C-alpha positions, -999 to +999 in steps of 0.1 A: -126-158+112-148-153+082-158-182+059-147-185+023-182-176+012-182-145+033-148-135+020-158-141-016-190-121-012-170-092+004-145-092-024-172-092-051-190-064-033-162-041-022-131-049-044-136-020-068-143+005-040-112-006-020-090-004-051-104+031-060-097+044-025-062+029-025-054+044-059-066+078-049-044+078-018-014+059-031-014+067-069+005+035-074-007+001-086+018-020-066+010-003-033-027-005-041-025-042-045-006-046-013-031-026+007-060-043-011-047-077+001-041-065+036-077-050+039-093-083+029-070-102+052-081-080+080-117-086+070-111-124+070-096-123+105-122-098+119-142-115+145-168-088+150-201-085+133-218-057+114-251-042+122-260-039+085-245-036+050-238+001+055-219-006+087-198-032+068-192-008+039-181+019+064-157-006+080-141-013+046-137+024+038-121+032+072-098+002+072-087+010+036-080+047+044-061+038+075-040+012+057-032+038+029-023+064+055+001+041+073+020+034+040+023+071+032+033+081+067+061+055+067+073+066+032+073+103+043+094+094+074+122+078+053+155+097+050+153+122+021+175+102-003+154+071+002+121+090+001+130+106-032+139+074-049+108+056-036+086+085-047+102+087-082+102+049-087+068+039-073+047+071-075+060+087-107+070+055-125+106+064-134+132+036-139+164+035-118+183+047-148+160+077-152+162+085-115+200+084-116+198+111-143+173+132-124+192+131-091+227+132-107+237+099-091+252+067-104+227+040-114+241+016-088+236+042-061+199+044-070+196+007-069+212+006-035+190+033-022+159+016-035+169-017-019+176-001+014+144+019+013+124-012+006+141-030+035+132-001+059+096-001+046+093-039+049+106-036+085+083-007+095+052-022+078+057-057+091+067-073+059+035-061+041+052-039+016+077-042-013 
């Protein structure tokens, strides 16, 4: 496990890069922050060593991309009604009321679908999302 000093140095060095990669892939601030935290948790728990700074940077890039891809893959595997509400809510920034209008559904239905979709995502991603 990395020391607090090692973690702080890594956050200072790679935080902006990790956030940019996340945002490019996820286009969503909430998911970006979730993946950001998971990447640095993985770093903190990583027991290997790096040959040099470039090796460490490459590790951060790969782990970040992999974490982003996992989130997107799970979202894309949701049933269509859940996938649509998650996409519109988190990726396009629509409110539940707006989504209800777009999809021609009742507002409470949209809230139910969002809740169920979050539960599925939480289960599939090991409690790391939503």
